[in-house]
MDTraj code that builds the backbone (N, CA, C; nanometers):
import mdtraj as md
import numpy as np

residues = "UNK UNK UNK UNK UNK UNK UNK UNK UNK UNK UNK UNK UNK UNK UNK UNK UNK UNK UNK UNK UNK UNK UNK UNK UNK UNK UNK UNK UNK UNK UNK UNK UNK UNK UNK UNK UNK UNK UNK UNK UNK UNK UNK UNK UNK UNK UNK UNK UNK UNK UNK UNK UNK UNK UNK UNK UNK UNK UNK UNK UNK UNK UNK UNK UNK UNK UNK UNK UNK UNK UNK UNK UNK UNK UNK UNK UNK UNK UNK UNK UNK UNK UNK UNK UNK UNK UNK UNK UNK UNK UNK UNK UNK UNK UNK UNK UNK UNK UNK UNK UNK UNK UNK UNK UNK UNK UNK UNK UNK UNK UNK UNK UNK UNK UNK UNK UNK UNK UNK UNK UNK UNK UNK UNK UNK UNK UNK UNK UNK UNK UNK UNK UNK UNK UNK UNK UNK UNK UNK UNK UNK UNK UNK UNK UNK UNK UNK UNK UNK UNK UNK UNK UNK UNK UNK UNK UNK UNK UNK UNK UNK UNK UNK UNK UNK UNK UNK UNK UNK UNK UNK UNK".split()
xyz = np.array([
    [0.0846, -0.1183, 0.0000],
    [0.0000, 0.0000, 0.0000],
    [0.0883, 0.1234, 0.0000],
    [0.0479, 0.2251, -0.0754],
    [0.1278, 0.3451, -0.0872],
    [0.1332, 0.4214, 0.0438],
    [0.2464, 0.4869, 0.0669],
    [0.2625, 0.5701, 0.1852],
    [0.1657, 0.6860, 0.1774],
    [0.0914, 0.7103, 0.2882],
    [-0.0066, 0.8173, 0.2858],
    [0.0619, 0.9497, 0.3156],
    [0.0151, 1.0557, 0.2481],
    [0.0711, 1.1881, 0.2669],
    [0.0311, 1.2409, 0.4045],
    [0.1252, 1.3038, 0.4711],
    [0.0984, 1.3614, 0.6026],
    [0.0379, 1.4998, 0.5819],
    [-0.0651, 1.5327, 0.6611],
    [-0.1253, 1.6654, 0.6534],
    [-0.0510, 1.7547, 0.7508],
    [0.0328, 1.8441, 0.6985],
    [0.1254, 1.9207, 0.7805],
    [0.0582, 2.0286, 0.8656],
    [-0.0692, 2.0596, 0.8413],
    [-0.1309, 2.1607, 0.9272],
    [-0.2353, 2.1003, 1.0212],
    [-0.2528, 1.9671, 1.0161],
    [-0.3442, 1.9000, 1.1082],
    [-0.2637, 1.8113, 1.2023],
    [-0.2897, 1.8289, 1.3324],
    [-0.2188, 1.7515, 1.4332],
    [-0.3111, 1.6478, 1.4957],
    [-0.2553, 1.5297, 1.5183],
    [-0.3231, 1.4263, 1.5970],
    [-0.2821, 1.4520, 1.7414],
    [-0.3790, 1.4574, 1.8330],
    [-0.3503, 1.4779, 1.9738],
    [-0.4049, 1.3571, 2.0496],
    [-0.3173, 1.2736, 2.0992],
    [-0.3573, 1.1522, 2.1693],
    [-0.3368, 1.1641, 2.3189],
    [-0.4052, 1.0778, 2.3950],
    [-0.3896, 1.0742, 2.5404],
    [-0.4756, 1.1768, 2.6125],
    [-0.5876, 1.2149, 2.5536],
    [-0.6736, 1.3163, 2.6162],
    [-0.7482, 1.2584, 2.7362],
    [-0.7561, 1.3382, 2.8405],
    [-0.8346, 1.3004, 2.9571],
    [-0.9826, 1.3076, 2.9209],
    [-1.0645, 1.2337, 2.9953],
    [-1.2076, 1.2269, 2.9656],
    [-1.2753, 1.3637, 2.9702],
    [-1.2287, 1.4512, 3.0639],
    [-1.2933, 1.5820, 3.0784],
    [-1.2624, 1.6791, 2.9642],
    [-1.1565, 1.6501, 2.8867],
    [-1.1167, 1.7424, 2.7797],
    [-1.2199, 1.7384, 2.6665],
    [-1.2711, 1.8582, 2.6310],
    [-1.3634, 1.8676, 2.5177],
    [-1.2996, 1.9535, 2.4092],
    [-1.3729, 1.9783, 2.3013],
    [-1.3154, 2.0535, 2.1888],
    [-1.2778, 2.1955, 2.2309],
    [-1.3565, 2.2583, 2.3209],
    [-1.3269, 2.3948, 2.3662],
    [-1.1950, 2.3983, 2.4444],
    [-1.1752, 2.2986, 2.5316],
    [-1.0513, 2.2927, 2.6113],
    [-0.9324, 2.2657, 2.5192],
    [-0.9504, 2.1749, 2.4229],
    [-0.8434, 2.1428, 2.3274],
    [-0.8070, 2.2677, 2.2466],
    [-0.9089, 2.3416, 2.2039],
    [-0.8890, 2.4663, 2.1293],
    [-0.8088, 2.5648, 2.2143],
    [-0.8486, 2.5799, 2.3414],
    [-0.7806, 2.6738, 2.4317],
    [-0.6344, 2.6341, 2.4546],
    [-0.6079, 2.5011, 2.4590],
    [-0.4714, 2.4537, 2.4842],
    [-0.3791, 2.4810, 2.3658],
    [-0.4356, 2.4844, 2.2441],
    [-0.3512, 2.4978, 2.1249],
    [-0.3532, 2.6377, 2.0613],
    [-0.4468, 2.7236, 2.1009],
    [-0.4581, 2.8563, 2.0392],
    [-0.3331, 2.9437, 2.0582],
    [-0.2541, 2.9272, 2.1683],
    [-0.1353, 3.0125, 2.1814],
    [-0.0353, 2.9977, 2.0652],
    [-0.0454, 2.8888, 1.9888],
    [0.0541, 2.8636, 1.8835],
    [0.0138, 2.9194, 1.7474],
    [-0.1108, 2.9644, 1.7317],
    [-0.1523, 3.0220, 1.6047],
    [-0.3008, 3.0056, 1.5809],
    [-0.3469, 3.0598, 1.4674],
    [-0.4892, 3.0541, 1.4341],
    [-0.5319, 2.9120, 1.4029],
    [-0.6402, 2.8688, 1.4677],
    [-0.6911, 2.7332, 1.4512],
    [-0.8114, 2.7351, 1.3586],
    [-0.8075, 2.6469, 1.2612],
    [-0.9161, 2.6361, 1.1636],
    [-1.0256, 2.5426, 1.2143],
    [-0.9841, 2.4327, 1.2815],
    [-1.0814, 2.3313, 1.3212],
    [-1.0274, 2.2464, 1.4358],
    [-1.1184, 2.2028, 1.5249],
    [-1.0849, 2.1103, 1.6329],
    [-1.1903, 2.0008, 1.6308],
    [-1.1449, 1.8747, 1.6329],
    [-1.2391, 1.7618, 1.6339],
    [-1.1962, 1.6608, 1.7386],
    [-1.2948, 1.6077, 1.8116],
    [-1.2703, 1.4937, 1.9003],
    [-1.3749, 1.3896, 1.8622],
    [-1.3388, 1.2952, 1.7752],
    [-1.4352, 1.1933, 1.7308],
    [-1.4963, 1.1203, 1.8499],
    [-1.6271, 1.1014, 1.8450],
    [-1.6995, 1.0370, 1.9557],
    [-1.7165, 0.8881, 1.9319],
    [-1.7141, 0.8137, 2.0407],
    [-1.7482, 0.6724, 2.0384],
    [-1.9002, 0.6655, 2.0291],
    [-1.9509, 0.5961, 1.9285],
    [-2.0957, 0.5931, 1.9049],
    [-2.1723, 0.5359, 2.0249],
    [-2.1145, 0.4393, 2.0948],
    [-2.1845, 0.3737, 2.2050],
    [-2.1905, 0.4631, 2.3292],
    [-2.0774, 0.5218, 2.3670],
    [-2.0711, 0.5975, 2.4924],
    [-2.0976, 0.7468, 2.4728],
    [-2.0896, 0.7958, 2.3488],
    [-2.1018, 0.9391, 2.3164],
    [-1.9927, 1.0220, 2.3849],
    [-1.8801, 0.9565, 2.4187],
    [-1.7635, 1.0265, 2.4726],
    [-1.6526, 1.0174, 2.3691],
    [-1.5594, 1.1147, 2.3745],
    [-1.4479, 1.1067, 2.2781],
    [-1.3609, 0.9856, 2.3109],
    [-1.2831, 0.9427, 2.2089],
    [-1.2040, 0.8204, 2.2220],
    [-1.0600, 0.8493, 2.2635],
    [-1.0427, 0.9487, 2.3501],
    [-0.9143, 0.9923, 2.4072],
    [-0.8139, 1.0449, 2.3038],
    [-0.8654, 1.0876, 2.1880],
    [-0.7785, 1.1580, 2.0936],
    [-0.8612, 1.2609, 2.0182],
    [-0.7886, 1.3534, 1.9540],
    [-0.8562, 1.4570, 1.8765],
    [-0.7647, 1.5078, 1.7674],
    [-0.8175, 1.6005, 1.6882],
    [-0.7408, 1.6605, 1.5793],
    [-0.7523, 1.8119, 1.5877],
    [-0.6386, 1.8793, 1.5729],
    [-0.6369, 2.0250, 1.5719],
    [-0.5782, 2.0676, 1.4379],
    [-0.6570, 2.1460, 1.3608],
    [-0.6097, 2.1923, 1.2302],
    [-0.5794, 2.3407, 1.2375],
    [-0.4548, 2.3751, 1.2105],
    [-0.4112, 2.5151, 1.2097],
    [-0.4233, 2.5716, 1.0692],
    [-0.4326, 2.7048, 1.0598],
    [-0.4348, 2.7698, 0.9282],
    [-0.2965, 2.7624, 0.8640],
    [-0.1914, 2.7735, 0.9466],
    [-0.0545, 2.7748, 0.8944],
    [0.0230, 2.6505, 0.9378],
    [0.0989, 2.5930, 0.8430],
    [0.1795, 2.4743, 0.8724],
    [0.2837, 2.5028, 0.9812],
    [0.3404, 2.6240, 0.9778],
    [0.4439, 2.6596, 1.0752],
    [0.3869, 2.6579, 1.2168],
    [0.2620, 2.7068, 1.2339],
    [0.1986, 2.7081, 1.3657],
    [0.1768, 2.5646, 1.4144],
    [0.1358, 2.4770, 1.3234],
    [0.1148, 2.3365, 1.3594],
    [0.2466, 2.2754, 1.4053],
    [0.3533, 2.3064, 1.3335],
    [0.4856, 2.2528, 1.3674],
    [0.5283, 2.3003, 1.5066],
    [0.5095, 2.4304, 1.5349],
    [0.5454, 2.4865, 1.6654],
    [0.4622, 2.4227, 1.7761],
    [0.3315, 2.4069, 1.7508],
    [0.2421, 2.3470, 1.8501],
    [0.2852, 2.2038, 1.8795],
    [0.3214, 2.1293, 1.7727],
    [0.3643, 1.9908, 1.7915],
    [0.4915, 1.9867, 1.8764],
    [0.5894, 2.0712, 1.8421],
    [0.7155, 2.0737, 1.9176],
    [0.6922, 2.1038, 2.0648],
    [0.5982, 2.1950, 2.0950],
    [0.5749, 2.2382, 2.2326],
    [0.4798, 2.1479, 2.3101],
    [0.3827, 2.0860, 2.2418],
    [0.2776, 2.0130, 2.3124],
    [0.3002, 1.8621, 2.3198],
    [0.3877, 1.8070, 2.2330],
    [0.4144, 1.6628, 2.2405],
    [0.4846, 1.6348, 2.3728],
    [0.4242, 1.5504, 2.4584],
    [0.4819, 1.5194, 2.5889],
    [0.4354, 1.6143, 2.6987],
    [0.3573, 1.7163, 2.6608],
    [0.3056, 1.8099, 2.7620],
    [0.1900, 1.7445, 2.8370],
    [0.1549, 1.8035, 2.9524],
    [0.0463, 1.7494, 3.0334],
    [-0.0784, 1.8346, 3.0183],
    [-0.1929, 1.7689, 3.0083],
    [-0.3214, 1.8382, 3.0037],
    [-0.4194, 1.7567, 3.0872],
    [-0.4718, 1.8202, 3.1918],
    [-0.5623, 1.7515, 3.2851],
    [-0.4986, 1.6226, 3.3394],
    [-0.3689, 1.6311, 3.3703],
    [-0.3013, 1.5184, 3.4333],
    [-0.2608, 1.4056, 3.3394],
    [-0.2851, 1.4208, 3.2112],
    [-0.2473, 1.3159, 3.1145],
    [-0.1396, 1.3708, 3.0203],
    [-0.0430, 1.2860, 2.9869],
    [0.0641, 1.3260, 2.8946],
    [0.0126, 1.3121, 2.7511],
    [0.0277, 1.4187, 2.6734],
    [-0.0221, 1.4200, 2.5351],
    [0.0800, 1.3625, 2.4379],
    [0.0287, 1.2981, 2.3347],
    [0.1100, 1.2573, 2.2199],
    [0.0625, 1.3428, 2.1032],
    [0.1519, 1.4209, 2.0453],
    [0.1123, 1.5103, 1.9364],
    [0.2013, 1.4856, 1.8151],
    [0.1404, 1.4473, 1.7029],
    [0.2138, 1.4341, 1.5757],
    [0.1234, 1.4775, 1.4623],
    [0.1839, 1.4817, 1.3425],
    [0.1055, 1.5164, 1.2240],
    [0.0018, 1.4078, 1.1994],
    [-0.1167, 1.4497, 1.1593],
    [-0.2259, 1.3548, 1.1347],
    [-0.2139, 1.2964, 0.9949],
    [-0.2524, 1.1692, 0.9818],
    [-0.2636, 1.1069, 0.8499],
    [-0.4035, 1.1350, 0.7979],
    [-0.4214, 1.1422, 0.6646],
    [-0.5558, 1.1652, 0.6123],
    [-0.6476, 1.0489, 0.6486],
    [-0.7770, 1.0758, 0.6526],
    [-0.8725, 0.9702, 0.6868],
    [-0.8647, 0.8593, 0.5832],
    [-0.8594, 0.7367, 0.6322],
    [-0.8448, 0.6232, 0.5410],
    [-0.9788, 0.5633, 0.5022],
    [-1.0833, 0.5975, 0.5773],
    [-1.2108, 0.5341, 0.5482],
    [-1.3093, 0.6341, 0.4917],
    [-1.3911, 0.5879, 0.3997],
    [-1.4929, 0.6716, 0.3399],
    [-1.6020, 0.6951, 0.4429],
    [-1.6596, 0.8120, 0.4431],
    [-1.7715, 0.8361, 0.5320],
    [-1.7322, 0.9094, 0.6585],
    [-1.6072, 0.9576, 0.6662],
    [-1.5663, 1.0405, 0.7794],
    [-1.5746, 0.9671, 0.9113],
    [-1.6274, 1.0367, 1.0130],
    [-1.6280, 0.9827, 1.1487],
    [-1.7188, 0.8615, 1.1626],
    [-1.8236, 0.8511, 1.0796],
    [-1.9138, 0.7368, 1.0926],
    [-1.8466, 0.6091, 1.0440],
    [-1.7534, 0.6241, 0.9501],
    [-1.6766, 0.5088, 0.9043],
    [-1.7563, 0.4141, 0.8173],
    [-1.6968, 0.2979, 0.7906],
    [-1.7552, 0.2015, 0.6964],
    [-1.8833, 0.1398, 0.7486],
    [-1.9005, 0.1352, 0.8808],
    [-2.0183, 0.0677, 0.9365],
    [-2.1476, 0.1380, 0.8983],
    [-2.1398, 0.2683, 0.8667],
    [-2.2600, 0.3440, 0.8343],
    [-2.2990, 0.3292, 0.6875],
    [-2.2168, 0.2596, 0.6094],
    [-2.2424, 0.2433, 0.4661],
    [-2.3027, 0.1073, 0.4364],
    [-2.3925, 0.1017, 0.3387],
    [-2.4407, -0.0309, 0.2976],
    [-2.3253, -0.1089, 0.2353],
    [-2.3346, -0.2397, 0.2410],
    [-2.2250, -0.3250, 0.1939],
    [-2.1948, -0.3039, 0.0454],
    [-2.2968, -0.2623, -0.0327],
    [-2.2760, -0.2447, -0.1771],
    [-2.2211, -0.1067, -0.2118],
    [-2.1975, -0.0202, -0.1138],
    [-2.1507, 0.1161, -0.1411],
    [-2.0175, 0.1156, -0.2159],
    [-1.9351, 0.0144, -0.1911],
    [-1.8029, 0.0079, -0.2536],
    [-1.8017, -0.0723, -0.3840],
    [-1.9182, -0.1229, -0.4253],
    [-1.9232, -0.2138, -0.5400],
    [-1.8610, -0.1530, -0.6652],
    [-1.8948, -0.0276, -0.6969],
    [-1.8425, 0.0344, -0.8197],
    [-1.6908, 0.0421, -0.8184],
    [-1.6343, 0.0884, -0.7070],
    [-1.4882, 0.0983, -0.7022],
    [-1.4260, -0.0402, -0.7010],
    [-1.4946, -0.1389, -0.6405],
    [-1.4427, -0.2751, -0.6399],
    [-1.4335, -0.3278, -0.7830],
    [-1.5417, -0.3077, -0.8616],
    [-1.5402, -0.3537, -1.0007],
    [-1.4327, -0.2812, -1.0803],
    [-1.4177, -0.1510, -1.0564],
    [-1.3117, -0.0757, -1.1253],
    [-1.1753, -0.1346, -1.0927],
    [-1.1504, -0.1615, -0.9635],
    [-1.0206, -0.2187, -0.9231],
    [-1.0002, -0.3549, -0.9890],
    [-1.1078, -0.4372, -0.9940],
    [-1.0978, -0.5685, -1.0572],
    [-1.0611, -0.5530, -1.2046],
    [-1.1286, -0.4612, -1.2738],
    [-1.1005, -0.4396, -1.4164],
    [-0.9571, -0.3924, -1.4359],
    [-0.9118, -0.3003, -1.3495],
    [-0.7744, -0.2515, -1.3608],
    [-0.6758, -0.3655, -1.3384],
    [-0.7058, -0.4509, -1.2414],
    [-0.6193, -0.5650, -1.2117],
    [-0.6126, -0.6601, -1.3314],
    [-0.7297, -0.6896, -1.3895],
    [-0.7334, -0.7791, -1.5062],
    [-0.6583, -0.7179, -1.6234],
    [-0.6750, -0.5869, -1.6441],
    [-0.6051, -0.5171, -1.7523],
    [-0.4537, -0.5264, -1.7314],
    [-0.4088, -0.5050, -1.6054],
    [-0.2658, -0.5142, -1.5751],
    [-0.2133, -0.6553, -1.6031],
    [-0.2895, -0.7565, -1.5627],
    [-0.2467, -0.8944, -1.5860],
    [-0.2404, -0.9241, -1.7352],
    [-0.3383, -0.8726, -1.8119],
    [-0.3391, -0.8936, -1.9567],
    [-0.2148, -0.8283, -2.0195],
    [-0.1851, -0.7052, -1.9787],
    [-0.0683, -0.6338, -2.0325],
    [0.0601, -0.7077, -1.9965],
    [0.0690, -0.7544, -1.8695],
    [0.1885, -0.8278, -1.8271],
    [0.2036, -0.9571, -1.9070],
    [0.0907, -1.0255, -1.9344],
    [0.0963, -1.1493, -2.0134],
    [0.1430, -1.1182, -2.1554],
    [0.0904, -1.0088, -2.2133],
    [0.1345, -0.9695, -2.3486],
    [0.2831, -0.9388, -2.3488],
    [0.3292, -0.8655, -2.2482],
    [0.4715, -0.8318, -2.2401],
    [0.5571, -0.9566, -2.2264],
    [0.5121, -1.0522, -2.1425],
    [0.5867, -1.1787, -2.1271],
    [0.5932, -1.2518, -2.2607],
    [0.4774, -1.2592, -2.3309],
    [0.4731, -1.3288, -2.4599],
    [0.5668, -1.2614, -2.5596],
    [0.5662, -1.1277, -2.5614],
    [0.6542, -1.0539, -2.6533],
    [0.8016, -1.0806, -2.6210],
    [0.8341, -1.0835, -2.4903],
    [0.9721, -1.1105, -2.4496],
    [1.0135, -1.2520, -2.4906],
    [0.9237, -1.3493, -2.4673],
    [0.9551, -1.4874, -2.5037],
    [0.9722, -1.5004, -2.6544],
    [0.8870, -1.4322, -2.7326],
    [0.8988, -1.4366, -2.8790],
    [1.0317, -1.3757, -2.9228],
    [1.0690, -1.2644, -2.8594],
    [1.1959, -1.1991, -2.8936],
    [1.3145, -1.2900, -2.8599],
    [1.3080, -1.3547, -2.7428],
    [1.4157, -1.4464, -2.7036],
    [1.4249, -1.5646, -2.8003],
    [1.3095, -1.6187, -2.8400],
    [1.3053, -1.7314, -2.9345],
    [1.3666, -1.6901, -3.0684],
    [1.3281, -1.5703, -3.1139],
    [1.3812, -1.5172, -3.2396],
    [1.5334, -1.5026, -3.2294],
    [1.5800, -1.4519, -3.1162],
    [1.7235, -1.4337, -3.0944],
    [1.7951, -1.5686, -3.0965],
    [1.7357, -1.6689, -3.0282],
    [1.7965, -1.8028, -3.0276],
    [1.8064, -1.8584, -3.1697],
    [1.6985, -1.8437, -3.2486],
    [1.6993, -1.8941, -3.3870],
    [1.8068, -1.8243, -3.4689],
    [1.8165, -1.6912, -3.4509],
    [1.9155, -1.6136, -3.5266],
    [2.0569, -1.6597, -3.4911],
    [2.0812, -1.6808, -3.3598],
    [2.2131, -1.7268, -3.3160],
    [2.2415, -1.8657, -3.3754],
    [2.1412, -1.9527, -3.3752],
    [2.1581, -2.0875, -3.4303],
    [2.1887, -2.0793, -3.5794],
    [2.1192, -1.9904, -3.6499],
    [2.1435, -1.9748, -3.7941],
    [2.2853, -1.9248, -3.8185],
    [2.3316, -1.8301, -3.7350],
    [2.4674, -1.7790, -3.7517],
    [2.5692, -1.8907, -3.7291],
    [2.5423, -1.9748, -3.6268],
    [2.6337, -2.0880, -3.6036],
    [2.6312, -2.1826, -3.7235],
    [2.5119, -2.2095, -3.7785],
    [2.4999, -2.2934, -3.8987],
    [2.5776, -2.2294, -4.0132],
    [2.5661, -2.0954, -4.0242],
    [2.6352, -2.0213, -4.1308],
    [2.7852, -2.0392, -4.1209],
    [2.8387, -2.0377, -3.9954],
    [2.9820, -2.0565, -3.9761],
    [3.0234, -2.1954, -4.0236],
    [2.9412, -2.2957, -3.9936],
    [2.9731, -2.4314, -4.0382],
    [2.9708, -2.4380, -4.1901],
    [2.8702, -2.3702, -4.2506],
    [2.8617, -2.3711, -4.3975],
    [2.9864, -2.3081, -4.4576],
    [3.0353, -2.1983, -4.3942],
    [3.1562, -2.1329, -4.4445],
    [3.2732, -2.2311, -4.4438],
    [3.2853, -2.3101, -4.3382],
    [3.3947, -2.4065, -4.3297],
    [3.3805, -2.5134, -4.4378],
    [3.2570, -2.5598, -4.4632],
    [3.2398, -2.6640, -4.5643],
    [3.2646, -2.6059, -4.7033],
    [3.2284, -2.4794, -4.7229],
    [3.2542, -2.4164, -4.8527],
    [3.4040, -2.4166, -4.8820],
    [3.4849, -2.3888, -4.7785],
    [3.6300, -2.3860, -4.7982],
    [3.6777, -2.5245, -4.8413],
    [3.6236, -2.6306, -4.7771],
    [3.6663, -2.7665, -4.8107],
    [3.6297, -2.8016, -4.9549],
    [3.5115, -2.7570, -5.0035],
    [3.4653, -2.7936, -5.1377],
    [3.5277, -2.7068, -5.2474],
    [3.5677, -2.5852, -5.2143],
    [3.6157, -2.4904, -5.3157],
    [3.7690, -2.4945, -5.3189],
    [3.8275, -2.5435, -5.4329],
    [3.9756, -2.5571, -5.4399],
    [4.0475, -2.4220, -5.4252],
    [3.9909, -2.3145, -5.4810],
    [4.0549, -2.1823, -5.4699],
    [4.0583, -2.1372, -5.3240],
    [3.9469, -2.1565, -5.2536],
    [3.9381, -2.1154, -5.1140],
    [4.0377, -2.1961, -5.0300],
    [4.0508, -2.3269, -5.0652],
    [4.1454, -2.4117, -4.9923],
    [4.2879, -2.3608, -5.0140],
    [4.3194, -2.3249, -5.1360],
    [4.4532, -2.2754, -5.1686],
    [4.4815, -2.1458, -5.0929],
    [4.3815, -2.0546, -5.0890],
    [4.3990, -1.9280, -5.0158],
    [4.4224, -1.9553, -4.8671],
    [4.3459, -2.0481, -4.8092],
    [4.3573, -2.0796, -4.6677],
    [4.4967, -2.1334, -4.6367],
    [4.5527, -2.2191, -4.7294],
    [4.6862, -2.2741, -4.7073],
    [4.7928, -2.1664, -4.7152],
    [4.7760, -2.0754, -4.8101],
    [4.8739, -1.9638, -4.8237],
    [4.8709, -1.8796, -4.6976],
    [4.7495, -1.8523, -4.6456],
    [4.7372, -1.7718, -4.5233],
    [4.8050, -1.8429, -4.4071],
    [4.7899, -1.9761, -4.3981],
    [4.8523, -2.0527, -4.2895],
    [5.0045, -2.0446, -4.3006],
    [5.0564, -2.0557, -4.4246],
    [5.2019, -2.0544, -4.4444],
    [5.2591, -1.9159, -4.4115],
    [5.1863, -1.8109, -4.4460],
    [5.2355, -1.6750, -4.4207],
    [5.2356, -1.6392, -4.2716],
    [5.1488, -1.7075, -4.1940],
    [5.1416, -1.6690, -4.0527],
    [5.2309, -1.7525, -3.9650],
])
top = md.Topology()
chain = top.add_chain()
for i, resn in enumerate(residues, 1):
    res = top.add_residue(resn, chain, resSeq=i)
    for name in ("N", "CA", "C"):
        top.add_atom(name, md.element.get_by_symbol(name[0]), res)
traj = md.Trajectory(xyz[None], top)
């Protein structure tokens, strides 16, 4: 799987205490620069955040400064883990795949299958072309070797060629 691009202005903030809400998270990070968005995804069952959140700054530099200062810092008695956030991997945002019908991915699945089959077909064609080229090369090499043998037999059958070959041997 390809390496996912890091979002340099969005920070993942892990290790949040239960009492920390989006307003408190916003207040903790605002000293480092203008904040565009604060999210603390909720657990659907408990309706409480899952001890992590995301803080998106307007400027990448502010996010970098906030990360340097807040990673390992304490908030409500808990040590924070702060790093750059990875983009969401699942369709449907916070609700995730469970909120989608099972057939929601069917179109992209068929597209991926077709792309896979196309790639396999192209690879098979390339293999066949390579094998044909190698076979052609082998035949050509064999013909050249046959040609060399024919040249030797021509010398044996042709008296002039034999005489020239003997003169060349004597001169060398």
